[in-house]
N, C-alpha and C positions, 0 to 999 in steps of 0.2 A: 938678091937671092933670099928666098924666104927660109926661115928656120922652122924645123919640124920637131915636135916632141910627141912621142908615142908612149902611151900608158896602156897596159893591159890589166884588166881586173876580172876575176872569176867569182861568180856568185852561184850559190846552190839554189838556183831558181830558174824557171823557164825564161827565155829571152823576152817573150811578150810581157811577162810580169815586171822584168827589170825596165823595159821600155816604158811601161805604165808608171813606174816610180819616177822616171825622168820627165813625164809629161802630164801627170795628174796634179793640179794645184793643191789638192788635199794631202797628197803624199810628200811633196817637196819639203815642207817644214820638218818632217820627221827625220830627214837624213842630210839635208844640204847645209854645209858649213859646220863650224865648231858648235858643239852642243851647248856651250855657254851663251850663245847668241840666239835670240828669238828671230826666226825667219818668217817673213810675211810675203806671200806671193801676191803682188799687186796686179800683175797681168801675165797671162800665159795661155796662149792658144796655139798649139803645135801644128800650125798649117803654114805652108810656104808663103812668105811675105808678112806673116803676123809677128808681133813683138812679144817679148817677155820682159818682166822686171821683178826683181826680188829685192827686199830691203831687210837687212839684218840689224838688230838693235842690241846693244850692250845693256846691262843692268843700269848703268849710269845714264842711259838715254842716247848715247852716241850711235848714230846710224851709218850704215855702209850700204850703198845701193849698187846693184849690178843690172845690166840690161843687154838685150840683143835682139836679133831678128832671125827667124827661121828661114833657111834657104831651101832645104830639102827635108821632107818628112815621109818616111816609108814605115807605117805602123808595124811595130814589132821587130824592125830590122835596122833602121838608119835614121839618124838626126844630123843635119848639118845646120849650124847656127853660128852667129857671131856672139862674142862675149866681151863685154866692156865694163870695167870698174869705173863708175861715174866720176869719182874725183880725179881720174886720169883720162880725160877726154882725148880721143884720137888714137889711143892705144887699144886697138880692136884686134881680137884674135878670131880666126875662123876655126871653129871646133867641129870635128867630125866624130860622131859616136856610132859605132857599129855594134849591133846586138846579134850574137850568133850562138847557136846551141853547140855544145861540144860533147863528144862522147866521154862518158865517165868510165874509167877502168874499174871493173868489178874484181874484188879479191876472191 
């Protein structure tokens, strides 16, 4: 039986813009991971079957690499991809990220 973890995040931004932040190699380093680490996007093409790889570096030079494969991409609405921390090969997560607009209650 597979384990499931569901996280919900709300952003004050249109779903298409948040999707872009998840798929634009220029934007990833601005938000991905702890701010004390430098993030470099080595590979990212958000198309089914294509791969992604990010490398984070500490000030000391220690590197942490992450990678995966896109399974489903529906621009502005859905990403399904694998996620693997390279020092732990074989421990692969299937990650589904849904982007949706929500109505904001006006006061």
